[in-house]
Biotite code that builds the C-alpha atoms (Angstrom):
import biotite.structure as struc

atoms = struc.array([
    struc.Atom([-50.022, -23.896, -17.222], chain_id="A", res_id=1, res_name="UNK", atom_name="CA", element="C"),
    struc.Atom([-49.138, -22.657, -20.698], chain_id="A", res_id=2, res_name="UNK", atom_name="CA", element="C"),
    struc.Atom([-48.610, -19.158, -19.412], chain_id="A", res_id=3, res_name="UNK", atom_name="CA", element="C"),
    struc.Atom([-46.474, -20.421, -16.523], chain_id="A", res_id=4, res_name="UNK", atom_name="CA", element="C"),
    struc.Atom([-44.456, -22.515, -18.928], chain_id="A", res_id=5, res_name="UNK", atom_name="CA", element="C"),
    struc.Atom([-43.978, -19.487, -21.220], chain_id="A", res_id=6, res_name="UNK", atom_name="CA", element="C"),
    struc.Atom([-42.903, -17.366, -18.262], chain_id="A", res_id=7, res_name="UNK", atom_name="CA", element="C"),
    struc.Atom([-40.534, -20.114, -17.121], chain_id="A", res_id=8, res_name="UNK", atom_name="CA", element="C"),
    struc.Atom([-39.074, -20.299, -20.665], chain_id="A", res_id=9, res_name="UNK", atom_name="CA", element="C"),
    struc.Atom([-38.697, -16.526, -20.693], chain_id="A", res_id=10, res_name="UNK", atom_name="CA", element="C"),
    struc.Atom([-36.926, -16.655, -17.330], chain_id="A", res_id=11, res_name="UNK", atom_name="CA", element="C"),
    struc.Atom([-34.614, -19.407, -18.551], chain_id="A", res_id=12, res_name="UNK", atom_name="CA", element="C"),
    struc.Atom([-33.799, -17.323, -21.635], chain_id="A", res_id=13, res_name="UNK", atom_name="CA", element="C"),
    struc.Atom([-33.053, -14.312, -19.421], chain_id="A", res_id=14, res_name="UNK", atom_name="CA", element="C"),
    struc.Atom([-30.775, -16.467, -17.282], chain_id="A", res_id=15, res_name="UNK", atom_name="CA", element="C"),
    struc.Atom([-28.981, -17.670, -20.391], chain_id="A", res_id=16, res_name="UNK", atom_name="CA", element="C"),
    struc.Atom([-28.548, -14.073, -21.487], chain_id="A", res_id=17, res_name="UNK", atom_name="CA", element="C"),
    struc.Atom([-27.166, -13.175, -18.060], chain_id="A", res_id=18, res_name="UNK", atom_name="CA", element="C"),
    struc.Atom([-24.782, -16.124, -18.266], chain_id="A", res_id=19, res_name="UNK", atom_name="CA", element="C"),
    struc.Atom([-23.587, -14.931, -21.695], chain_id="A", res_id=20, res_name="UNK", atom_name="CA", element="C"),
    struc.Atom([-23.075, -11.397, -20.370], chain_id="A", res_id=21, res_name="UNK", atom_name="CA", element="C"),
    struc.Atom([-21.075, -12.692, -17.393], chain_id="A", res_id=22, res_name="UNK", atom_name="CA", element="C"),
    struc.Atom([-18.940, -14.810, -19.715], chain_id="A", res_id=23, res_name="UNK", atom_name="CA", element="C"),
    struc.Atom([-18.277, -11.710, -21.841], chain_id="A", res_id=24, res_name="UNK", atom_name="CA", element="C"),
    struc.Atom([-17.209, -9.732, -18.784], chain_id="A", res_id=25, res_name="UNK", atom_name="CA", element="C"),
    struc.Atom([-14.858, -12.535, -17.703], chain_id="A", res_id=26, res_name="UNK", atom_name="CA", element="C"),
    struc.Atom([-13.419, -12.735, -21.242], chain_id="A", res_id=27, res_name="UNK", atom_name="CA", element="C"),
    struc.Atom([-12.884, -8.960, -21.351], chain_id="A", res_id=28, res_name="UNK", atom_name="CA", element="C"),
    struc.Atom([-11.182, -9.016, -17.968], chain_id="A", res_id=29, res_name="UNK", atom_name="CA", element="C"),
    struc.Atom([-8.870, -11.844, -19.098], chain_id="A", res_id=30, res_name="UNK", atom_name="CA", element="C"),
    struc.Atom([-7.958, -9.958, -22.252], chain_id="A", res_id=31, res_name="UNK", atom_name="CA", element="C"),
    struc.Atom([-7.220, -6.776, -20.314], chain_id="A", res_id=32, res_name="UNK", atom_name="CA", element="C"),
    struc.Atom([-5.112, -8.698, -17.888], chain_id="A", res_id=33, res_name="UNK", atom_name="CA", element="C"),
    struc.Atom([-3.163, -10.198, -20.814], chain_id="A", res_id=34, res_name="UNK", atom_name="CA", element="C"),
    struc.Atom([-2.662, -6.734, -22.304], chain_id="A", res_id=35, res_name="UNK", atom_name="CA", element="C"),
    struc.Atom([-1.396, -5.354, -19.001], chain_id="A", res_id=36, res_name="UNK", atom_name="CA", element="C"),
    struc.Atom([0.925, -8.329, -18.560], chain_id="A", res_id=37, res_name="UNK", atom_name="CA", element="C"),
    struc.Atom([2.282, -7.711, -22.071], chain_id="A", res_id=38, res_name="UNK", atom_name="CA", element="C"),
    struc.Atom([2.840, -4.017, -21.339], chain_id="A", res_id=39, res_name="UNK", atom_name="CA", element="C"),
    struc.Atom([4.627, -4.803, -18.108], chain_id="A", res_id=40, res_name="UNK", atom_name="CA", element="C"),
    struc.Atom([6.806, -7.398, -19.845], chain_id="A", res_id=41, res_name="UNK", atom_name="CA", element="C"),
    struc.Atom([7.655, -4.883, -22.604], chain_id="A", res_id=42, res_name="UNK", atom_name="CA", element="C"),
    struc.Atom([8.537, -2.257, -20.030], chain_id="A", res_id=43, res_name="UNK", atom_name="CA", element="C"),
    struc.Atom([10.741, -4.671, -18.102], chain_id="A", res_id=44, res_name="UNK", atom_name="CA", element="C"),
    struc.Atom([12.537, -5.641, -21.311], chain_id="A", res_id=45, res_name="UNK", atom_name="CA", element="C"),
    struc.Atom([13.093, -2.023, -22.219], chain_id="A", res_id=46, res_name="UNK", atom_name="CA", element="C"),
    struc.Atom([14.488, -1.287, -18.760], chain_id="A", res_id=47, res_name="UNK", atom_name="CA", element="C"),
    struc.Atom([16.813, -4.303, -19.053], chain_id="A", res_id=48, res_name="UNK", atom_name="CA", element="C"),
    struc.Atom([18.060, -3.115, -22.450], chain_id="A", res_id=49, res_name="UNK", atom_name="CA", element="C"),
    struc.Atom([18.601, 0.442, -21.194], chain_id="A", res_id=50, res_name="UNK", atom_name="CA", element="C"),
    struc.Atom([20.453, -0.894, -18.134], chain_id="A", res_id=51, res_name="UNK", atom_name="CA", element="C"),
    struc.Atom([22.610, -3.172, -20.270], chain_id="A", res_id=52, res_name="UNK", atom_name="CA", element="C"),
    struc.Atom([23.402, -0.409, -22.725], chain_id="A", res_id=53, res_name="UNK", atom_name="CA", element="C"),
    struc.Atom([24.269, 1.949, -19.920], chain_id="A", res_id=54, res_name="UNK", atom_name="CA", element="C"),
    struc.Atom([26.458, -0.734, -18.285], chain_id="A", res_id=55, res_name="UNK", atom_name="CA", element="C"),
    struc.Atom([28.273, -1.323, -21.580], chain_id="A", res_id=56, res_name="UNK", atom_name="CA", element="C"),
    struc.Atom([28.789, 2.401, -22.082], chain_id="A", res_id=57, res_name="UNK", atom_name="CA", element="C"),
    struc.Atom([30.046, 2.781, -18.514], chain_id="A", res_id=58, res_name="UNK", atom_name="CA", element="C"),
    struc.Atom([32.350, -0.228, -18.979], chain_id="A", res_id=59, res_name="UNK", atom_name="CA", element="C"),
    struc.Atom([33.662, 1.244, -22.204], chain_id="A", res_id=60, res_name="UNK", atom_name="CA", element="C"),
    struc.Atom([34.148, 4.631, -20.669], chain_id="A", res_id=61, res_name="UNK", atom_name="CA", element="C"),
    struc.Atom([35.792, 3.054, -17.602], chain_id="A", res_id=62, res_name="UNK", atom_name="CA", element="C"),
    struc.Atom([38.382, 1.505, -19.914], chain_id="A", res_id=63, res_name="UNK", atom_name="CA", element="C"),
    struc.Atom([39.033, 4.908, -21.399], chain_id="A", res_id=64, res_name="UNK", atom_name="CA", element="C"),
    struc.Atom([39.291, 6.406, -17.936], chain_id="A", res_id=65, res_name="UNK", atom_name="CA", element="C"),
    struc.Atom([41.945, 3.865, -16.904], chain_id="A", res_id=66, res_name="UNK", atom_name="CA", element="C"),
    struc.Atom([44.011, 4.590, -20.009], chain_id="A", res_id=67, res_name="UNK", atom_name="CA", element="C"),
    struc.Atom([43.737, 8.321, -19.537], chain_id="A", res_id=68, res_name="UNK", atom_name="CA", element="C"),
    struc.Atom([44.546, 8.164, -15.822], chain_id="A", res_id=69, res_name="UNK", atom_name="CA", element="C"),
    struc.Atom([47.783, 6.261, -16.668], chain_id="A", res_id=70, res_name="UNK", atom_name="CA", element="C"),
    struc.Atom([48.792, 9.059, -19.011], chain_id="A", res_id=71, res_name="UNK", atom_name="CA", element="C"),
    struc.Atom([47.559, 11.974, -16.869], chain_id="A", res_id=72, res_name="UNK", atom_name="CA", element="C"),
    struc.Atom([51.066, 13.185, -16.202], chain_id="A", res_id=73, res_name="UNK", atom_name="CA", element="C"),
    struc.Atom([51.827, 13.216, -19.901], chain_id="A", res_id=74, res_name="UNK", atom_name="CA", element="C"),
    struc.Atom([48.801, 14.942, -21.385], chain_id="A", res_id=75, res_name="UNK", atom_name="CA", element="C"),
    struc.Atom([46.166, 17.095, -19.780], chain_id="A", res_id=76, res_name="UNK", atom_name="CA", element="C"),
    struc.Atom([44.300, 17.143, -23.092], chain_id="A", res_id=77, res_name="UNK", atom_name="CA", element="C"),
    struc.Atom([43.483, 13.467, -22.726], chain_id="A", res_id=78, res_name="UNK", atom_name="CA", element="C"),
    struc.Atom([41.917, 14.150, -19.315], chain_id="A", res_id=79, res_name="UNK", atom_name="CA", element="C"),
    struc.Atom([39.640, 16.720, -20.940], chain_id="A", res_id=80, res_name="UNK", atom_name="CA", element="C"),
    struc.Atom([38.704, 14.108, -23.583], chain_id="A", res_id=81, res_name="UNK", atom_name="CA", element="C"),
    struc.Atom([37.784, 11.695, -20.875], chain_id="A", res_id=82, res_name="UNK", atom_name="CA", element="C"),
    struc.Atom([35.510, 14.276, -19.291], chain_id="A", res_id=83, res_name="UNK", atom_name="CA", element="C"),
    struc.Atom([33.810, 14.841, -22.605], chain_id="A", res_id=84, res_name="UNK", atom_name="CA", element="C"),
    struc.Atom([33.354, 11.097, -23.103], chain_id="A", res_id=85, res_name="UNK", atom_name="CA", element="C"),
    struc.Atom([31.838, 10.740, -19.651], chain_id="A", res_id=86, res_name="UNK", atom_name="CA", element="C"),
    struc.Atom([29.582, 13.734, -20.288], chain_id="A", res_id=87, res_name="UNK", atom_name="CA", element="C"),
    struc.Atom([28.529, 12.075, -23.556], chain_id="A", res_id=88, res_name="UNK", atom_name="CA", element="C"),
    struc.Atom([27.682, 8.866, -21.716], chain_id="A", res_id=89, res_name="UNK", atom_name="CA", element="C"),
    struc.Atom([25.652, 10.818, -19.137], chain_id="A", res_id=90, res_name="UNK", atom_name="CA", element="C"),
    struc.Atom([23.921, 12.688, -21.945], chain_id="A", res_id=91, res_name="UNK", atom_name="CA", element="C"),
    struc.Atom([23.066, 9.386, -23.707], chain_id="A", res_id=92, res_name="UNK", atom_name="CA", element="C"),
    struc.Atom([21.790, 7.972, -20.421], chain_id="A", res_id=93, res_name="UNK", atom_name="CA", element="C"),
    struc.Atom([19.730, 11.148, -19.901], chain_id="A", res_id=94, res_name="UNK", atom_name="CA", element="C"),
    struc.Atom([18.191, 10.844, -23.345], chain_id="A", res_id=95, res_name="UNK", atom_name="CA", element="C"),
    struc.Atom([17.481, 7.135, -22.834], chain_id="A", res_id=96, res_name="UNK", atom_name="CA", element="C"),
    struc.Atom([15.953, 7.909, -19.460], chain_id="A", res_id=97, res_name="UNK", atom_name="CA", element="C"),
    struc.Atom([13.788, 10.640, -21.047], chain_id="A", res_id=98, res_name="UNK", atom_name="CA", element="C"),
    struc.Atom([12.687, 8.236, -23.789], chain_id="A", res_id=99, res_name="UNK", atom_name="CA", element="C"),
    struc.Atom([11.888, 5.632, -21.133], chain_id="A", res_id=100, res_name="UNK", atom_name="CA", element="C"),
    struc.Atom([9.847, 8.131, -19.126], chain_id="A", res_id=101, res_name="UNK", atom_name="CA", element="C"),
    struc.Atom([7.907, 9.119, -22.266], chain_id="A", res_id=102, res_name="UNK", atom_name="CA", element="C"),
    struc.Atom([7.201, 5.481, -23.072], chain_id="A", res_id=103, res_name="UNK", atom_name="CA", element="C"),
    struc.Atom([6.128, 4.714, -19.528], chain_id="A", res_id=104, res_name="UNK", atom_name="CA", element="C"),
    struc.Atom([3.810, 7.758, -19.614], chain_id="A", res_id=105, res_name="UNK", atom_name="CA", element="C"),
    struc.Atom([2.331, 6.463, -22.874], chain_id="A", res_id=106, res_name="UNK", atom_name="CA", element="C"),
    struc.Atom([1.839, 3.064, -21.254], chain_id="A", res_id=107, res_name="UNK", atom_name="CA", element="C"),
    struc.Atom([0.246, 4.683, -18.259], chain_id="A", res_id=108, res_name="UNK", atom_name="CA", element="C"),
    struc.Atom([-2.163, 6.609, -20.548], chain_id="A", res_id=109, res_name="UNK", atom_name="CA", element="C"),
    struc.Atom([-3.027, 3.435, -22.411], chain_id="A", res_id=110, res_name="UNK", atom_name="CA", element="C"),
    struc.Atom([-3.669, 1.609, -19.148], chain_id="A", res_id=111, res_name="UNK", atom_name="CA", element="C"),
    struc.Atom([-5.922, 4.448, -17.925], chain_id="A", res_id=112, res_name="UNK", atom_name="CA", element="C"),
    struc.Atom([-7.897, 4.398, -21.154], chain_id="A", res_id=113, res_name="UNK", atom_name="CA", element="C"),
    struc.Atom([-8.143, 0.622, -20.973], chain_id="A", res_id=114, res_name="UNK", atom_name="CA", element="C"),
    struc.Atom([-9.371, 0.758, -17.368], chain_id="A", res_id=115, res_name="UNK", atom_name="CA", element="C"),
    struc.Atom([-11.906, 3.456, -18.231], chain_id="A", res_id=116, res_name="UNK", atom_name="CA", element="C"),
    struc.Atom([-13.199, 1.371, -21.121], chain_id="A", res_id=117, res_name="UNK", atom_name="CA", element="C"),
    struc.Atom([-13.335, -1.656, -18.861], chain_id="A", res_id=118, res_name="UNK", atom_name="CA", element="C"),
    struc.Atom([-15.293, 0.293, -16.245], chain_id="A", res_id=119, res_name="UNK", atom_name="CA", element="C"),
    struc.Atom([-17.730, 1.452, -18.926], chain_id="A", res_id=120, res_name="UNK", atom_name="CA", element="C"),
    struc.Atom([-18.240, -2.086, -20.163], chain_id="A", res_id=121, res_name="UNK", atom_name="CA", element="C"),
    struc.Atom([-18.673, -3.406, -16.657], chain_id="A", res_id=122, res_name="UNK", atom_name="CA", element="C"),
    struc.Atom([-21.250, -0.679, -15.911], chain_id="A", res_id=123, res_name="UNK", atom_name="CA", element="C"),
    struc.Atom([-23.089, -1.596, -19.100], chain_id="A", res_id=124, res_name="UNK", atom_name="CA", element="C"),
    struc.Atom([-23.143, -5.300, -18.180], chain_id="A", res_id=125, res_name="UNK", atom_name="CA", element="C"),
    struc.Atom([-24.274, -4.540, -14.645], chain_id="A", res_id=126, res_name="UNK", atom_name="CA", element="C"),
    struc.Atom([-27.100, -2.367, -16.022], chain_id="A", res_id=127, res_name="UNK", atom_name="CA", element="C"),
    struc.Atom([-28.192, -5.184, -18.339], chain_id="A", res_id=128, res_name="UNK", atom_name="CA", element="C"),
    struc.Atom([-28.050, -7.658, -15.474], chain_id="A", res_id=129, res_name="UNK", atom_name="CA", element="C"),
    struc.Atom([-30.169, -5.343, -13.333], chain_id="A", res_id=130, res_name="UNK", atom_name="CA", element="C"),
    struc.Atom([-32.675, -5.063, -16.140], chain_id="A", res_id=131, res_name="UNK", atom_name="CA", element="C"),
    struc.Atom([-32.855, -8.828, -16.486], chain_id="A", res_id=132, res_name="UNK", atom_name="CA", element="C"),
    struc.Atom([-33.350, -9.215, -12.715], chain_id="A", res_id=133, res_name="UNK", atom_name="CA", element="C"),
    struc.Atom([-36.008, -6.499, -12.681], chain_id="A", res_id=134, res_name="UNK", atom_name="CA", element="C"),
    struc.Atom([-37.878, -8.173, -15.545], chain_id="A", res_id=135, res_name="UNK", atom_name="CA", element="C"),
    struc.Atom([-37.641, -11.509, -13.761], chain_id="A", res_id=136, res_name="UNK", atom_name="CA", element="C"),
    struc.Atom([-39.001, -9.964, -10.562], chain_id="A", res_id=137, res_name="UNK", atom_name="CA", element="C"),
    struc.Atom([-41.840, -8.303, -12.470], chain_id="A", res_id=138, res_name="UNK", atom_name="CA", element="C"),
    struc.Atom([-42.713, -11.614, -14.153], chain_id="A", res_id=139, res_name="UNK", atom_name="CA", element="C"),
    struc.Atom([-42.695, -13.393, -10.786], chain_id="A", res_id=140, res_name="UNK", atom_name="CA", element="C"),
    struc.Atom([-44.942, -10.748, -9.237], chain_id="A", res_id=141, res_name="UNK", atom_name="CA", element="C"),
    struc.Atom([-47.357, -11.100, -12.146], chain_id="A", res_id=142, res_name="UNK", atom_name="CA", element="C"),
    struc.Atom([-47.406, -14.844, -11.718], chain_id="A", res_id=143, res_name="UNK", atom_name="CA", element="C"),
    struc.Atom([-48.103, -14.447, -7.990], chain_id="A", res_id=144, res_name="UNK", atom_name="CA", element="C"),
    struc.Atom([-50.931, -11.988, -8.676], chain_id="A", res_id=145, res_name="UNK", atom_name="CA", element="C"),
    struc.Atom([-52.448, -14.289, -11.284], chain_id="A", res_id=146, res_name="UNK", atom_name="CA", element="C"),
    struc.Atom([-52.220, -17.261, -8.864], chain_id="A", res_id=147, res_name="UNK", atom_name="CA", element="C"),
    struc.Atom([-53.896, -15.225, -6.120], chain_id="A", res_id=148, res_name="UNK", atom_name="CA", element="C"),
    struc.Atom([-56.707, -14.239, -8.474], chain_id="A", res_id=149, res_name="UNK", atom_name="CA", element="C"),
    struc.Atom([-57.123, -17.805, -9.581], chain_id="A", res_id=150, res_name="UNK", atom_name="CA", element="C"),
    struc.Atom([-57.257, -18.962, -5.937], chain_id="A", res_id=151, res_name="UNK", atom_name="CA", element="C"),
    struc.Atom([-59.842, -16.317, -5.094], chain_id="A", res_id=152, res_name="UNK", atom_name="CA", element="C"),
    struc.Atom([-61.939, -17.318, -8.146], chain_id="A", res_id=153, res_name="UNK", atom_name="CA", element="C"),
    struc.Atom([-61.861, -20.988, -7.098], chain_id="A", res_id=154, res_name="UNK", atom_name="CA", element="C"),
    struc.Atom([-62.832, -20.083, -3.529], chain_id="A", res_id=155, res_name="UNK", atom_name="CA", element="C"),
    struc.Atom([-65.829, -18.080, -4.866], chain_id="A", res_id=156, res_name="UNK", atom_name="CA", element="C"),
    struc.Atom([-66.787, -20.990, -7.178], chain_id="A", res_id=157, res_name="UNK", atom_name="CA", element="C"),
    struc.Atom([-66.525, -23.447, -4.259], chain_id="A", res_id=158, res_name="UNK", atom_name="CA", element="C"),
    struc.Atom([-68.778, -21.250, -2.082], chain_id="A", res_id=159, res_name="UNK", atom_name="CA", element="C"),
    struc.Atom([-71.322, -20.971, -4.908], chain_id="A", res_id=160, res_name="UNK", atom_name="CA", element="C"),
    struc.Atom([-71.276, -24.716, -5.409], chain_id="A", res_id=161, res_name="UNK", atom_name="CA", element="C"),
    struc.Atom([-71.812, -25.310, -1.720], chain_id="A", res_id=162, res_name="UNK", atom_name="CA", element="C"),
])
């Protein structure tokens, strides 16, 4: 009975450890999800700012274009200036787009590293859970073997008594 109680206590302790490990996995998953959500929100904000800035630049350059087009007959030099201003806006947009691509690539790399780390942690927790289950199964087999031996010993004792 004492041995069975000790084995039961050990099994309960293993189950508590397994519960703790599962809670840690859930917590890590929640934190990773929060980090991914934050990265997505930051990326969306950056895209909104780039779009707004580009819209403002286009609106500003559109105003210049209207003024220049009204004076096109008067000065061809102003038309060239408008072309340069538009080229500048396109260049700024190109640079912003390149910066955005670099940042998104950095985010992608961070996400890949985070997922790899998560996979490693999950594999570790699964291995620990398997070990706990294997130990539990081994303990149960030992209990069964001990009970069978005890039953055989009682049967022999009963035959000897008879």
